[in-house]
Structure formats: C-alpha cells, structure tokens
C-alpha positions in Angstrom: 0.6 0.1 -0.1 1.8 3.5 -0.7 2.3 6.3 1.4 -1.4 8.0 0.6 -3.5 5.3 0.2 -2.1 5.3 4.1 -3.0 8.6 4.4 -6.4 8.7 3.3 -7.8 5.7 4.5 -6.3 6.9 7.9 -7.8 9.9 7.8 -11.0 8.2 6.6 -10.9 6.2 9.6 -10.6 9.0 12.3 -13.9 10.7 10.5 -15.7 8.3 10.8 -14.9 7.9 14.3 -14.8 11.2 15.3 -18.3 11.4 13.8 -19.8 8.5 16.1 -17.9 9.6 19.3 -19.5 10.4 22.7 -19.9 14.0 23.3 -18.6 15.6 26.8 -21.1 17.5 28.2 -22.6 19.0 31.2 -25.5 17.6 32.9 -28.1 20.8 33.1 -31.2 19.7 35.1 -31.2 16.8 37.4 -33.4 14.4 36.3 -33.5 10.8 37.0 -31.2 7.5 34.5 -31.5 4.5 34.2 -30.1 1.3 32.6 -32.6 1.1 30.2 -35.3 3.2 28.4 -37.4 0.9 30.3 -37.0 1.1 33.2 -37.3 5.6 32.3 -40.0 5.2 31.4 -41.3 3.1 34.4 -38.8 6.3 36.4 -41.1 8.7 34.6 -44.4 7.0 35.1 -44.0 7.4 38.6 -43.2 11.4 39.1 -46.0 11.9 36.9 -48.7 9.8 39.4 -46.1 11.3 42.3 -46.2 7.7 43.0 -42.5 8.3 45.8 -42.3 4.8 46.8 -42.4 3.2 43.4 -39.3 5.9 42.2 -37.5 5.5 45.7 -37.5 1.8 44.4 -35.8 2.3 41.7 -33.2 4.6 43.3 -32.3 2.3 45.8 -32.0 -0.9 43.8 -29.3 1.1 41.6 -31.4 0.5 38.4 -31.5 4.0 38.3 -30.3 7.5 39.9 -30.2 11.2 39.7 -28.3 13.4 37.9 -26.0 16.3 39.0 -26.7 19.6 37.8 -22.3 20.2 36.7 -21.5 16.9 36.9 -19.1 15.2 33.3 -21.0 13.1 31.1 -20.9 11.9 27.4 -23.4 12.1 25.2 -23.6 8.8 22.8 -27.3 10.4 21.2 -29.5 13.1 21.8 -32.9 11.9 20.6 -35.8 13.7 20.7 -36.7 12.7 24.0 -34.3 10.4 25.4 -31.0 10.9 25.1 -28.4 7.7 25.9 -24.7 8.8 27.9 -22.3 8.2 29.5 -21.9 8.8 33.4 -19.9 8.1 36.6 -18.8 5.0 34.1 -23.0 3.7 33.4 -24.4 3.4 30.3 -27.9 5.4 31.1 -31.0 5.9 29.1 -32.3 9.9 30.6 -34.9 12.6 29.9 -33.4 15.0 26.5 -33.7 18.5 28.6 -31.3 16.7 30.8 -28.6 17.6 29.0 -29.8 19.8 26.4 
C-alpha cells in the first residue's frame, strides 16, 4: 500500500470515528437516569403519578439515579425525547432535557 493510500485510509477512519464519538457535556437538569429505556419510562410514570414509593424503589435498587447538575457526562446519542449518556462509568438513559 502506498503512503498516499495509507494517509487517505487514516483520514477516512478518523472522520468516521469522530462522527460517532460521544460528546462531552455537563448535566443541565437534575433528572432521573436509568440503565434501560424501559426503566426510564417506568420512573417517569412514577414521577408523573407522584408515586414516590415506586420511584424510590428504582433509585435504591441502583437501577436508576438522579443526575447531579454540572456533573460531566458523555452524550452517546441525543434523541428527541431520550438521551443515551455515559455517567460515572455507566451507560444510562435520561430525558434529553437533562443534557440539552
């Protein structure tokens, strides 16, 4: 392989990797984040119904947490309603407004 082809291949790989990398952000709102989208939906339902017992069970089980405002996160994907983030080493799902 020629040097020119190597440089082109490296540049293309770097461009693809950079476009799919997580973006470093900070938490903007102290909302709940969970280890799965299903648990996030459950937590949001509990919060909407003011079911503190159900929400506390998710939090104390370690399946969900409340994000600390200003804490660093890596945004893996930012959807319209849900964001996938890396927070304190864990891949979590949170409402997008937590990191927008």
